[in-house]
ZADRENDREN-414692 format. One record per residue: z negated, x, y of N, C-alpha, C in turn. Coordinates in pm, whole numbers, padded with zeros to 5 digits, always signed. Layout:
// residues N
ZXYZXYZXY...
END
This chain:
// residues 487
-08900+04763+07382-08783+04803+07376-08758+04872+07243-08615+04812+07149-08596+04833+07031-08560+04981+07018-08615+05048+06911-08541+05231+06881-08439+05205+06800-08365+05125+06780-08237+05116+06721-08135+05098+06800-08156+05119+06991-08066+05098+07067-07894+05154+07033-07799+05108+07061-07662+05156+07049-07660+05315+07111-07606+05425+07021-07585+05542+07085-07475+05521+07197-07501+05590+07315-07371+05579+07393-07348+05734+07410-07164+05758+07403-07102+05878+07419-07140+05910+07565-07173+06055+07556-07182+06104+07695-07066+06136+07747-07071+06178+07896-06932+06230+07967-06862+06304+07912-06920+06419+07855-06870+06554+07803-06814+06517+07658-06881+06423+07534-06805+06365+07476-06684+06309+07495-06688+06210+07611-06539+06150+07600-06440+06268+07670-06477+06326+07741-06377+06414+07797-06321+06497+07668-06370+06563+07577-06364+06619+07479-06248+06571+07386-06316+06414+07376-06206+06343+07274-06055+06309+07366-06085+06274+07532-05940+06274+07590-05891+06426+07580-05922+06504+07545-05855+06644+07578-05763+06641+07437-05823+06594+07324-05767+06617+07162-05704+06551+07125-05694+06389+07200-05657+06277+07131-05475+06298+07139-05411+06320+07250-05269+06352+07258-05210+06452+07194-05291+06580+07160-05208+06665+07086-05247+06658+06936-05325+06553+06897-05384+06524+06807-05256+06404+06724-05270+06316+06824-05133+06204+06800-05019+06285+06754-04955+06364+06864-04789+06418+06834-04812+06507+06695-04935+06576+06718-04932+06678+06568-04877+06551+06455-04993+06484+06438-05009+06397+06320-04844+06343+06326-04812+06277+06441-04640+06216+06360-04538+06325+06344-04564+06407+06409-04455+06528+06337-04492+06534+06225-04622+06551+06132-04647+06588+06005-04580+06478+05949-04654+06371+05972-04540+06264+05908-04406+06258+05867-04353+06282+06015-04216+06288+06004-04102+06409+05896-04217+06501+05921-04148+06643+05824-04173+06565+05654-04315+06496+05655-04310+06480+05531-04218+06361+05456-04179+06277+05521-04110+06155+05487-03962+06269+05479-03938+06302+05571-03807+06380+05558-03766+06471+05428-03898+06552+05367-03857+06619+05267-03948+06536+05136-03980+06405+05149-04020+06351+05057-03953+06244+05003-03926+06211+05125-03817+06059+05110-03715+06077+05167-03585+06155+05153-03501+06149+05266-03410+06016+05294-03426+05957+05183-03313+05815+05178-03413+05749+05277-03546+05777+05281-03573+05645+05433-03578+05682+05541-03495+05821+05583-03400+05874+05699-03302+05764+05733-03234+05700+05869-03117+05641+05843-03030+05733+05916-03033+05854+05957-02943+05923+06015-02957+06083+05962-02856+06146+05962-02861+06287+05909-02884+06363+06070-02969+06491+05983-03039+06542+06116-02985+06674+06097-02950+06748+06204-02876+06868+06230-02966+06936+06208-02929+07106+06161-02988+07227+06110-03043+07245+06269-02979+07230+06364-03038+07281+06492-03164+07192+06538-03165+07073+06552-03262+06989+06602-03368+06978+06506-03357+06987+06302-03420+07012+06272-03542+07162+06339-03493+07254+06343-03548+07378+06422-03599+07357+06543-03542+07257+06628-03623+07227+06716-03729+07123+06707-03750+07026+06637-03872+06962+06582-03958+07012+06528-03910+07185+06442-04007+07225+06375-04064+07336+06492-03986+07369+06551-04041+07464+06676-04174+07393+06731-04136+07279+06788-04227+07156+06871-04381+07159+06801-04324+07075+06688-04446+07118+06552-04539+07229+06562-04494+07336+06552-04557+07473+06557-04646+07495+06727-04558+07451+06795-04594+07461+06930-04736+07367+06943-04709+07260+06918-04775+07142+06931-04956+07185+06893-04942+07240+06746-05041+07278+06625-05130+07400+06741-05044+07494+06812-05076+07588+06874-05150+07522+07013-05098+07439+07077-05201+07366+07180-05302+07257+07108-05288+07237+07033-05428+07178+06941-05548+07297+06909-05467+07369+06854-05590+07459+06830-05645+07509+06945-05585+07568+07057-05624+07590+07206-05732+07514+07217-05739+07341+07191-05793+07253+07254-05938+07264+07148-05904+07270+07054-05986+07275+06953-06126+07372+06999-06072+07502+07019-06132+07633+07049-06216+07589+07217-06142+07505+07296-06191+07497+07387-06336+07413+07393-06340+07286+07287-06430+07193+07303-06512+07246+07167-06482+07330+07081-06561+07377+06954-06644+07495+07018-06561+07594+07048-06605+07706+07033-06704+07725+07205-06577+07740+07292-06628+07750+07422-06766+07640+07501-06727+07533+07446-06835+07420+07515-06954+07451+07452-06941+07473+07275-07098+07497+07231-07175+07627+07284-07057+07735+07331-07143+07858+07350-07205+07820+07517-07146+07705+07605-07196+07718+07725-07330+07615+07715-07333+07570+07615-07453+07453+07561-07602+07558+07591-07558+07663+07487-07643+07750+07465-07680+07877+07523-07593+07897+07613-07599+08001+07699-07663+07984+07828-07770+08066+07890-07767+08014+08048-07644+08013+08136-07566+08122+08134-07453+08132+08263-07326+08130+08150-07247+08011+08217-07068+07986+08121-07000+08104+08122-06919+08103+07955-06805+08135+07951-06739+08208+08070-06697+08320+08123-06605+08354+08206-06442+08273+08180-06421+08241+08292-06270+08182+08295-06174+08277+08206-06186+08412+08290-06062+08514+08244-06072+08497+08082-06157+08499+08026-06207+08546+07875-06141+08442+07824-06172+08314+07903-06108+08160+07792-05942+08202+07807-05921+08218+07942-05756+08227+07942-05704+08331+07869-05736+08460+07860-05683+08582+07778-05660+08518+07628-05812+08474+07579-05784+08411+07440-05663+08294+07408-05683+08208+07547-05573+08079+07506-05432+08204+07527-05397+08273+07583-05281+08348+07604-05245+08390+07467-05339+08448+07387-05315+08552+07292-05239+08433+07169-05371+08291+07197-05314+08209+07081-05151+08143+07077-05148+08131+07199-04997+08097+07252-04885+08228+07213-04904+08318+07241-04848+08457+07188-04838+08478+07026-04910+08427+06967-04924+08440+06830-04843+08287+06772-04864+08205+06851-04765+08069+06816-04603+08095+06832-04582+08150+06944-04434+08194+06991-04410+08239+06885-04453+08399+06854-04413+08513+06742-04386+08389+06600-04468+08332+06564-04440+08257+06437-04305+08183+06439-04286+08086+06551-04152+08002+06588-04050+08083+06542-04056+08202+06634-03944+08286+06591-03898+08369+06500-04031+08370+06395-04036+08439+06272-03942+08352+06147-04044+08262+06176-04005+08104+06019-03996+08021+06084-03932+08003+06232-03818+07890+06241-03684+07939+06246-03707+08013+06342-03556+08060+06395-03482+08193+06307-03595+08227+06201-03546+08337+06109-03509+08486+06174-03584+08481+06287-03579+08615+06376-03639+08742+06349-03618+08832+06360-03691+08975+06351-03778+08963+06445-03918+08996+06446-04005+08995+06572-04019+09179+06576-03965+09279+06497-03954+09407+06524-03909+09468+06665-03801+09449+06690-03713+09462+06810-03800+09366+06912-03842+09205+06892-03903+09203+06989-04019+09250+07031-04102+09325+06972-04202+09360+06997-04211+09528+07021-04080+09617+07009-04071+09659+07046-03997+09697+07154-03906+09656+07199-03916+09604+07359-04059+09576+07447-04113+09465+07356-04224+09420+07417-04319+09533+07482-04366+09620+07389-04443+09730+07392-04401+09810+07457-04261+09846+07553-04167+09924+07639-04206+09841+07783-04189+09701+07750-04215+09620+07884-04368+09644+07918-04449+09637+07833-04622+09619+07860-04676+09760+07861-04561+09834+07864-04654+09974+07890-04591+10020+08045-04469+09971+08045-04412+10006+08173-04532+09875+08281-04550+09775+08250-04636+09710+08339-04815+09715+08365-04837+09802+08199-04946+09825+08235-05026+09909+08332-04894+10054+08310-04908+10166+08403-04899+10137+08524-04774+10051+08584-04821+09995+08685-04927+09879+08783-04950+09823+08669-05097+09742+08672-05185+09780+08651-05274+09914+08602-05364+09963+08559-05461+09947+08657-05488+09921+08748-05629+09907+08850-05621+09766+08846-05518+09687+08867-05546+09548+08803-05569+09505+08707-05563+09533+08582-05600+09536+08405-05758+09565+08417-05793+09709+08506-05917+09730+08473-06049+09629+08569-05966+09584+08673-06024+09478+08746-06077+09361+08661-05965+09334+08619-05996+09176+08508-06087+09191+08400-06070+09324+08338-06168+09338+08213-06286+09369+08243-06308+09425+08377-06425+09447+08442-06493+09329+08469-06403+09225+08529-06481+09106+08571-06538+09011+08438-06443+09020+08341-06473+08966+08201-06632+09037+08184-06633+09172+08148-06794+09262+08157-06897+09156+08243-06841+09146+08382-06924+09085+08484-06999+08901+08464-06879+08855+08414-06907+08704+08366-06976+08713+08224-06977+08831+08123-07056+08826+08022-07186+08816+08034-07199+08958+08110-07379+08991+08131-07404+08919+08248-07382+08845+08340-07391+08775+08463-07498+08822+08523-07464+08986+08583-07637+09019+08654-07616+08948+08763-07542+08887+08870-07569+08809+08946-07447+08709+08946-07501+08630+09089-07427+08490+09078-07395+08527+09225-07323+08381+09257-07272+08361+09420-07412+08300+09512-07436+08373+09630-07559+08356+09684-07656+08491+09658-07664+08547+09545-07764+08618+09570-07737+08781+09659-07830+08828+09701-07813+08957+09801-07852+09110+09704-07727+09149+09711-07706+09257+09656-07689+09413+09756-07709+09529+09704-07655+09627+09788-07553+09729+09706-07457+09732+09763-07344+09823+09643-07343+09968+09677-07397+10059+09618-07404+10185+09637-07524+10172+09744-07599+10326+09786-07679+10362+09893-07592+10347+10014-07485+10394+10021-07451+10397+10194-07389+10243+10203-07368+10131+10117-07299+10075+10196-07466+09957+10242-07409+09842+10310-07506+09757+10393-07538+09646+10297-07652+09592+10291-07698+09445+10215-07593+09338+10245-07550+09247+10161-07504+09140+10165-07458+09084+10085-07451+08914+10095-07488+08828+10041-07326+08784+09972-07294+08742+09823-07216+08738+09762-07173+08599+09771-07044+08591+09831-06986+08472+09878-06848+08414+09784-06824+08499+09687-06715+08465+09612-06709+08594+09538-06694+08546+09359-06687+08643+09225-06565+08558+09196-06452+08617+09224-06329+08641+09099-06275+08721+08998-06124+08714+08948-06130+08794+08845-06091+08950+08889-06096+08978+09006-06012+09067+09036-06151+09150+09178-06237+09056+09253-06325+09170+09316-06437+09029+09350-06524+09090+09406-06672+09032+09446-06646+09028+09591-06659+08927+09675-06651+08901+09821-06828+08885+09865-06860+08986+09974-06965+08964+10030-06969+08999+10158-07089+08906+10233-07108+08913+10397-07257+08982+10386-07221+09086+10477-07345+09143+10546-07405+09053+10641-07543+09134+10656-07647+09075+10767-07580+09064+10913-07454+09151+10923-07372+09141+11060-07251+09049+11059-07289+08947+10939-07165+08898+10932-07004+08964+10938-07022+09079+10840-06888+09108+10830-06906+09116+10678-06731+09123+10633-06713+09049+10509-06638+09176+10409-06675+09215+10309-06619+09317+10221-06555+09259+10095-06458+09318+10036-06403+09296+09910-06442+09424+09833-06495+09426+09736-06514+09498+09628-06478+09514+09486-06401+09527+09433-06317+09537+09323-06423+09562+09204-06371+09480+09099-06498+09471+09001-06504+09559+08931-06403+09677+08891-06423+09796+08873-06502+09885+08934-06507+09863+09051-06600+09947+09149-06759+09937+09137-06763+09777+09102-06904+09743+09098-06963+09794+08985-06880+09792+08825-06910+09881+08718-06933+10006+08770-06862+10080+08850-06912+10231+08833-06970+10279+08878-07046+10156+08944-07171+10240+09079-07277+10155+09048-07395+10239+09112-07531+10185+09096-07501+10045+09200-07636+09898+09131-07605+09806+09243-07746+09779+09257-07776+09768+09352-07934+09673+09351-07949+09560+09427-08008+09442+09349-08014+09331+09347-08130+09282+09418-08091+09176+09530-08276+09187+09608-08291+09031+09588-08231+08961+09543-08239+08845+09448-08345+08791+09329-08348+08900+09309-08382+08882+09148-08518+09008+09103-08582+09005+09028-08669+08841+08969-08715+08721+09071-08745+08765+09201-08766+08684+09290-08693+08680+09418-08675+08550+09478-08580+08608+09642-08626+08657+09738-08805+08698+09726-08792+08777+09840-08696+08933+09842-08736+08972+09998-08705+09062+09987-08777+09173+10032-08827+09298+10040-08953+09410+10053-08873+09488+10156-08920+09496+10238-08892+09559+10390-08976+09667+10408-08949+09747+10464-09044+09852+10527-09047+09924+10660-09168+09956+10763-09149+10019+10880-09230+10133+10806-09210+10243+10871-09256+10358+10890-09341+10397+11072-09416+10445+11079-09434+10477+11214-09563+10568+11216-09544+10672+11290-09662+10758+11318-09755+10759+11406-09889+10777+11411-09980+10776+11457-10082+10842+11419-10191+10844+11542-10268+10983+11586-10327+11031+11492-10413+11147+11435-10482+11167+11350-10635+11136+11343-10690+11098+11512-10811+11079+11510-10821+10923+11526-10752+10878+11472-10739+10715+11406-10752+10719+11256-10888+10641+11238-10935+10665+11113-10851+10542+11011-10847+10558+10902-10733+10483+10772-10780+10365+10788-10897+10293+10832-10955+10173+10767-10866+10122+10939-10891+10164+11021-10826+10102+11156-10678+10111+11145-10639+10202+11082-10488+10170+11094-10443+10085+11000-10475+10050+10881-10506+09926+10757-10475+09846+10844-10580+09778+10937-10633+09686+11006-10508+09638+11089-10489+09746+11163-10377+09701+11262-10231+09683+11201-10203+09751+11133-10058+09737+11052-10080+09605+10975-10155+09594+10866-10158+09465+10774-10180+09336+10877-10268+09340+10979-10291+09234+11109-10124+09197+11146-10034+09336+11212-09908+09309+11255-09849+09229+11169-09855+09254+11003-09777+09183+10938-09771+09054+10911-09907+08995+10845-09977+08905+10831-09956+08784+10933-09949+08856+11076-09955+08780+11191-09795+08720+11202-09682+08734+11103-09551+08639+11066-09561+08551+11017-09569+08434+11076-09575+08317+10966-09486+08322+10848-09336+08359+10863-09251+08398+10748-09330+08495+10643-09397+08591+10691-09449+08668+10573-09569+08650+10556-09644+08559+10604-09768+08530+10547-09773+08399+10463-09660+08338+10479-09598+08227+10397-09604+08273+10240-09538+08389+10225-09511+08477+10090-09595+08473+10024-09625+08438+09904-09727+08516+09793-09719+08662+09723-09694+08745+09858-09713+08887+09796-09770+08942+09910-09872+09008+09892-09959+09097+09976-09844+09199+10059-09897+09220+10192-09822+09389+10233-09938+09483+10200-09845+09598+10178-09900+09741+10144-09923+09811+10278-10003+09906+10280-10005+09992+10362-10019+10118+10318-09986+10249+10339-09976+10374+10256-09963+10459+10372-09973+10589+10312-09950+10727+10395-09824+10788+10324-09734+10783+10413-09598+10920+10381-09590+11019+10415-09621+11078+10501-09628+11180+10544-09732+11232+10661-09799+11391+10611-09837+11426+10768-09779+11516+10820-09756+11505+10957-09682+11543+11065-09725+11643+11147-09634+11731+11250-09756+11790+11346-09770+11695+11474-09711+11566+11477-09771+11472+11552-09837+11352+11543-09912+11372+11404-10003+11278+11320-09946+11202+11242-10021+11134+11161-10002+11041+11015-09883+11018+11038-09793+10999+10941-09683+10898+10932-09728+10787+10816-09728+10651+10880-09773+10555+10793-09663+10478+10736-09693+10404+10622-09581+10297+10586-09620+10179+10564-09566+10082+10609-09588+09921+10602-09476+09909+10482-09508+09814+10415-09414+09743+10313-09482+09598+10302-09398+09494+10344-09402+09376+10341-09288+09299+10297-09264+09111+10319-09202+09106+10237-09149+08977+10317-09019+08974+10303-08938+08846+10390-08891+08731+10335-08819+08644+10364-08805+08545+10272-08642+08561+10212-08582+08599+10308-08442+08677+10256-08387+08792+10364-08306+08882+10264-08247+08985+10376-08159+08935+10476-08119+08861+10519-08071+08784+10638-08167+08751+10722-08280+08747+10698-08381+08747+10816-08414+08898+10856-08423+08972+10805-08461+09111+10828-08479+09136+10947-08336+09132+11051-08402+09190+11174-08459+09121+11219-08478+08995+11248-08545+08920+11369-08678+08924+11243-08700+08955+11134-08865+08926+11093-08913+09105+11140-08808+09184+11118-08871+09342+11159-08901+09342+11333-08805+09294+11371-08883+09249+11537-08976+09226+11550-08999+09085+11478-09173+09030+11512-09270+09109+11460-09252+09199+11353-09364+09267+11301-09354+09407+11397-09266+09447+11474-09278+09572+11539-09373+09512+11675-09308+09401+11721-09380+09358+11833-09521+09337+11804-09569+09302+11695-09758+09287+11677-09792+09421+11628-09709+09538+11622-09747+09649+11582-09804+09686+11745-09704+09694+11838-09701+09758+11972-09815+09659+12032-09853+09536+12010-09944+09454+12097-10072+09508+12046-10079+09513+11889-10241+09571+11803-10269+09686+11881-10180+09796+11853-10189+09951+11922-10216+09928+12107-10161+09836+12172-10210+09825+12283-10348+09810+12302-10414+09682+12285-10531+09638+12258-10637+09698+12209-10571+09767+12117-10692+09888+12055-10684+10024+12151-10640+10024+12248-10634+10177+12320-10539+10269+12213-10464+10237+12147-10438+10361+12048-10261+10372+12113-10240+10499+12131-10128+10504+12175-10059+10584+12065-09908+10574+12054-09795+10612+11943-09807+10822+11965-09824+10921+11950-09828+11032+11987-09661+11047+12019-09624+11167+12129-09536+11214+12161-09499+11339+12114-09388+11417+12079-09336+11505+12057-09422+11593+12143-09487+11726+12085-09539+11802+12136-09485+11902+12214-09339+11914+12227-09283+11948+12331-09252+11886+12450-09276+11794+12402-09237+11677+12532-09362+11624+12650-09352+11653+12766-09430+11638+12880-09424+11484+12934-09555+11437+12929-09537+11296+12987-09639+11262+13081-09596+11198+13165-09666+11163+13287-09700+11042+13298-09860+10971+13264-09861+10801+13258-09878+10814+13373-09842+10689+13450-09920+10640+13597-10028+10583+13585-10153+10553+13607-10260+10478+13637-10241+10333+13639-10343+10245+13498-10317+10123+13461-10397+10082+13601-10275+10002+13620-10329+09885+13754-10427+09816+13715-10464+09742+13596-10586+09646+13538-10723+09742+13571-10684+09880+13484-10816+09941+13476-10787+10057+13571-10824+10057+13696-10848+10176+13753-10960+10282+13765-10924+10405+13847-11044+10489+13841-11167+10465+13871-11193+10372+13940-11352+10300+13954-11391+10207+13843-11305+10199+13759-11351+10110+13650-11338+10193+13524-11403+10330+13548-11417+10401+13416-11530+10375+13380-11506+10329+13208-11609+10317+13090-11595+10164+13096-11500+10082+13136-11497+09954+13107-11394+09961+12989-11478+09843+12921-11378+09820+12769-11235+09749+12822-11138+09809+12762-10996+09786+12801-10994+09654+12744-10994+09618+12648-11005+09474+12571-11082+09379+12671-11219+09376+12748-11275+09311+12808-11181+09327+12935-11149+09439+12981-11055+09375+13096-10993+09273+13101-10855+09271+12983-10773+09211+12942-10817+09075+12897-10884+09004+12905-10957+08871+12828-10961+08791+12915-10879+08699+12919-10915+08586+13047-11022+08516+13074-11133+08545+12954-11245+08471+12986-11321+08516+13067-11302+08710+13106-11382+08770+13211-11294+08797+13322-11189+08721+13358-11035+08784+13441-11134+08759+13613-11232+08674+13643-11351+08651+13732-11432+08775+13758-11456+08842+13631-11583+08927+13660-11575+09039+13756-11641+09093+13837-11650+09226+13876-11634+09317+13800-11608+09431+13831-11603+09617+13812-11701+09610+13742-11808+09563+13836-11977+09616+13781-12019+09522+13621-11982+09405+13636-12025+09306+13568-11926+09337+13447-11793+09376+13432-11714+09408+13318-11781+09537+13277-11884+09622+13329-11908+09754+13290-12058+09755+13224-12111+09652+13254-12248+09600+13181-12238+09511+13058-12100+09440+13074-12067+09401+12929-12039+09520+12864-11949+09576+12894-11927+09689+12792-12001+09793+12742-12134+09773+12800-12229+09848+12785-12326+09797+12649-12313+09659+12644-12436+09589+12584-12310+09480+12469-12168+09531+12462-12110+09449+12332-12112+09534+12210-12135+09456+12114-12133+09515+12008-12052+09545+11895-11975+09629+11844-11869+09642+11716-11914+09612+11622-11846+09496+11543-11864+09510+11375-11747+09501+11309-11764+09535+11210-11625+09558+11105-11665+09493+10982-11569+09407+10953-11594+09234+10888-11473+09258+10765-11525+09302+10635-11392+09265+10524-11318+09162+10502-11219+09183+10475-11116+09035+10441-11171+08941+10335-11188+08856+10363-11229+08758+10291-11400+08697+10304-11458+08781+10398-11562+08801+10415-11626+08711+10544-11638+08573+10567-11681+08456+10660-11758+08578+10771-11727+08543+10923-11778+08610+11018-11877+08458+11071-11784+08354+11107-11881+08221+11107-11863+08104+11010-11957+08043+11021-11955+07940+10902-11943+07784+10991-11870+07703+10953-11894+07550+11020-11982+07503+11012-12052+07468+11136-12184+07398+11131-12317+07464+11150-12265+07614+11141-12444+07690+11141-12466+07719+11327-12593+07750+11349-12656+07775+11473-12562+07871+11536-12556+07931+11647-12505+08064+11699-12509+08027+11881-12529+08173+11911-12539+08200+12080-12459+08275+12065-12321+08317+12042-12259+08427+12052-12127+08435+12078-12042+08491+12168-11877+08488+12102-11821+08675+12106-11745+08606+12038-11664+08732+11957-11507+08751+12007-11492+08854+12007-11311+08917+12071-11292+08984+11945-11142+08984+11932-11096+09044+11750-11041+09163+11823-11072+09273+11796-11017+09421+11812-10899+09410+11711-10914+09459+11621-10804+09464+11485-10830+09412+11430-10678+09379+11324-10693+09264+11188-10635+09134+11240-10679+09019+11145-10634+08922+11192-10749+08815+11131-10718+08728+11170-10851+08587+11128-10821+08455+11092-10852+08392+11007-10815+08241+10995-10898+08168+11016-10867+08052+11091-10946+07954+11145-10946+07817+11052-11050+07783+10999-11065+07682+10848-11187+07565+10935-11123+07479+10922-11214+07371+10891-11220+07269+10768-11386+07201+10810-11366+07115+10663-11386+06982+10732-11344+06889+10727-11290+06745+10773-11427+06630+10666-11427+06506+10738-11487+06430+10690-11514+06386+10553-11394+06448+10469-11340+06392+10331-11357+06558+10239-11438+06635+10295-11462+06766+10260-11348+06803+10219-11238+06822+10282-11077+06885+10272-11076+07007+10402-11103+07115+10318-11114+07255+10414-10935+07272+10443-10888+07300+10595-10750+07327+10602-10759+07450+10736-10684+07530+10699-10611+07593+10851-10573+07540+10945-10599+07559+11068-10573+07491+11166-10498+07627+11268-10561+07757+11249-10495+07841+11358-10563+07983+11297-10499+08124+11344-10474+08229+11342-10520+08300+11452-10652+08380+11456-10686+08437+11568-10612+08571+11569-10534+08661+11688-10476+08764+11683-10541+08868+11752-10505+08985+11766-10613+09038+11850-10583+09082+12002-10694+09072+12056-10698+09006+12189-10781+08860+12241-10782+08799+12110-10813+08667+12152-10965+08612+12082-11048+08527+12163-11207+08545+12148-11187+08404+12102-11366+08399+12004-11378+08292+11956-11537+08288+11981-11597+08159+11937-11729+08133+11936-11778+08108+12087-11715+08083+12169-11734+08078+12341-11813+07967+12345-11838+07818+12275-11857+07684+12299-12065+07709+12243-12026+07842+12134-12198+07852+12081-12278+07949+12218-12147+08034+12259-12232+08144+12384-12239+08070+12513-12169+07962+12563-12207+07902+12669-12241+07760+12673-12261+07670+12536-12316+07563+12537-12439+07561+12411-12403+07620+12375-12541+07607+12254-12469+07564+12169-12356+07490+12120-12352+07422+12001-12328+07527+11899-12316+07418+11790-12335+07471+11622-12187+07542+11637-12140+07627+11550-11976+07689+11533-11936+07559+11451-11791+07514+11525-11703+07426+11503-11613+07445+11372-11615+07595+11347-11526+07623+11228-11538+07734+11175-11525+07789+11081-11513+07869+10951-11404+07981+11038-11460+08112+11026-11356+08206+11065-11402+08331+10945-11269+08346+10922-11240+08453+10811-11179+08556+10822-11179+08686+10822-11079+08770+10786-10967+08768+10685-10837+08773+10722-10727+08786+10612-10758+08944+10587-10719+08984+10693-10745+09215+10645-10879+09223+10734-10922+09330+10671-11053+09386+10738-11011+09387+10884-11120+09377+10958-11109+09358+11105-11231+09393+11158-11233+09395+11282-11330+09481+11392-11330+09382+11498-11457+09310+11538-11466+09235+11644-11598+09302+11706-11571+09252+11856-11693+09278+11968-11786+09165+11969-11911+09170+12018-11953+09044+12010-12054+09072+12120-12050+08935+12170-12136+08914+12318-12256+08812+12345-12365+08859+12320-12469+08756+12300-12536+08671+12423-12607+08577+12390-12638+08476+12486-12722+08549+12606-12796+08651+12537-12929+08756+12613-12813+08818+12736-12688+08893+12698-12616+08981+12789-12568+08879+12884-12511+08760+12872-12422+08688+12927-12529+08629+13019-12661+08560+12977-12744+08535+13061-12792+08584+13203-12791+08717+13202-12835+08816+13315-12723+08797+13439-12592+08823+13384-12498+08784+13444-12473+08679+13527-12516+08546+13474-12497+08426+13536-12629+08377+13649-12726+08484+13558-12860+08457+13667-12824+08521+13796-12728+08666+13776-12714+08706+13915-12611+08656+14029-12514+08573+13912-12424+08516+13988-12389+08407+13918-12433+08287+13982-12414+08186+13941-12291+08114+13901-12232+08129+14025-12070+08088+14054-11958+08087+13929-11998+08231+13873-11944+08267+13727-11936+08119+13643-12059+08043+13683-12022+07931+13576-11915+07823+13598-11851+07810+13741-11745+07754+13747-11579+07829+13643-11586+07908+13669-11452+08001+13610-11501+07982+13440-11586+08017+13389-11626+07957+13239-11600+07837+13201-11647+07720+13313-11629+07634+13217-11434+07620+13223-11378+07609+13333-11230+07560+13320-11211+07653+13204-11205+07770+13144-11187+07825+13041-11190+07735+12934-11375+07701+12934-11362+07642+12826-11326+07475+12796-11265+07440+12892-11227+07287+12905-11056+07315+12865-11006+07428+12912-10882+07443+12862-10862+07474+12738-10979+07536+12670-10989+07577+12495-11004+07443+12433-11097+07359+12479-11116+07269+12425-10990+07162+12353-10934+07142+12505-10786+07063+12453-10672+07124+12365-10682+07250+12391-10624+07345+12313-10668+07325+12147-10764+07350+12122-10860+07318+11992-10826+07166+11965-10849+07099+12035-10827+06947+11961-10679+06929+11956-10556+07006+12046-10448+06961+11950-10422+07007+11827-10479+07110+11841-10479+07210+11701-10483+07094+11579-10630+07046+11617-10680+06963+11538-10619+06794+11530-10503+06789+11617-10409+06660+11599-10522+06548+11630-10633+06593+11756-10721+06494+11756-10681+06442+11918-10643+06501+11977-10580+06458+12111-10429+06485+12116-10340+06422+12200-10217+06445+12283-10232+06485+12391-10130+06451+12475-10163+06550+12606-10260+06437+12680-10342+06544+12745-10438+06535+12858-10393+06540+12987-10432+06463+13081-10404+06525+13209-10462+06558+13315-10427+06601+13415-10488+06711+13486-10629+06647+13545-10663+06480+13552-10777+06413+13578-10876+06446+13462-10837+06453+13351-10945+06430+13243-10961+06602+13174-10867+06653+13217-10917+06818+13229-11038+06863+13367-11033+06787+13446-11115+06818+13584-11248+06728+13509-11243+06662+13450-11365+06571+13416-11433+06660+13305-11350+06687+13233-11425+06774+13131-11458+06922+13169-11390+06966+13286-11443+07101+13333-11579+07059+13393-11599+06934+13449-11715+06955+13531-11836+06912+13441-11801+06835+13310-11887+06810+13216-11954+06916+13135-11856+07052+13138-11862+07183+13106-11971+07258+13154-11929+07246+13284-12029+07305+13383-12159+07284+13395-12165+07121+13392-12319+07109+13396-12394+07120+13276-12340+07146+13139-12408+07182+12999-12414+07355+13015-12350+07409+13121-12351+07576+13108-12487+07579+13166-12487+07496+13295-12618+07538+13411-12715+07466+13300-12719+07378+13236-12875+07346+13149-12890+07416+13033-12771+07511+13003-12760+07575+12907-12857+07691+12897-12815+07758+13056-12855+07835+13096-12972+07861+13209-13029+07747+13199-13136+07721+13313-13078+07768+13460-12950+07739+13518-12928+07790+13620-12963+07705+13723-12982+07718+13844-13055+07643+13953-12910+07591+14029-12936+07503+14097-12812+07398+14141-12794+07521+14281
END
């Protein structure tokens, strides 16, 4: 391709030419007429009256005013807009054009019609004073709109909070007098430009579109700081919208009260418009994590509360771990069997980023997450690692290694500091030896878990009941063989 290709004028250049061509032609024609009239009067075949000459001269001046306005638009404003990130406010351009037109009409009055401008200016000043006094607020709003347009602190679509007493709203319109906001409750407010300048404004869409929200909660003094962090951070990162944002949640201590320690959870959500739904999800996860961890939110000391006995853990189940009693894998275990498990489980703390399990390594134990949040990742045959699931408090993993002796099928890594409970093959072996029929229940759970994991890895689609039953039988046979159970 040749480097000497013809230059094609841009769309903007063509528009600028079209804007200027009409006043240029008329202005040039009028100038030519006046040149011929004064230099070669004999070339004019008719006599021009004074009134007609004045009218033509006035048109010439006004046409020059129009041409000057068009030149300022093309040369000044368009050039400034190309160098600025935000365009020049339309109100400023209109006021400049109005001033130029005022000067043009003044020139016509003085030099064409030979009238004194003093009386006109005096009268105009009085009129403008009355108008200015009457429209004082509107004028202030208009000039404030110019300032906002020049500084461009926000734009349509941004989320702002006007003053500390107002709700957060999204800007849906900016005009010469006011800014229109719509709150998260879909209520529309009109705020004048002068009010915006006179009051502090919080802009939540800059420099990043994420919005920081916070939740305060009081937890008992006997809860350690590390456990509180795991519970709260895990609750926030369990929400997909929060986990997708490249900003980490923060936990801090806000105050020490007579009821307990007031904790502060700071997290980021995609948009202020999603605050209510996101905050509710975080609250749900906090309550769930506290329930699983056996932590109760402290009540005011002056209030007495009688709590009914837990139906799942009755008085005869004293000493049984609450987490084990609510885990589906052990739903068919007796109280004595659960008590035995409770006495032999091992609680371990793992720091964020330190893997609990590695894909492909041998193992013979099962884990239950007590608090925190875990990431489940697999590496495929192309050596590409990807996250397939997340484990929330109360969920278990590693069951295939415990019951079948398989190698670990995935790498499990804490996203935040997490505590897990471990049950070994030795512990489970005694229970199965004493009651072999437990293997039937465990094989059913294992089969369902395999189908669930297969769907997560997109290896299988819908599996019918007959296939589930077949898998359950195969799992049962493998469990019996692994634990050397008699038929």
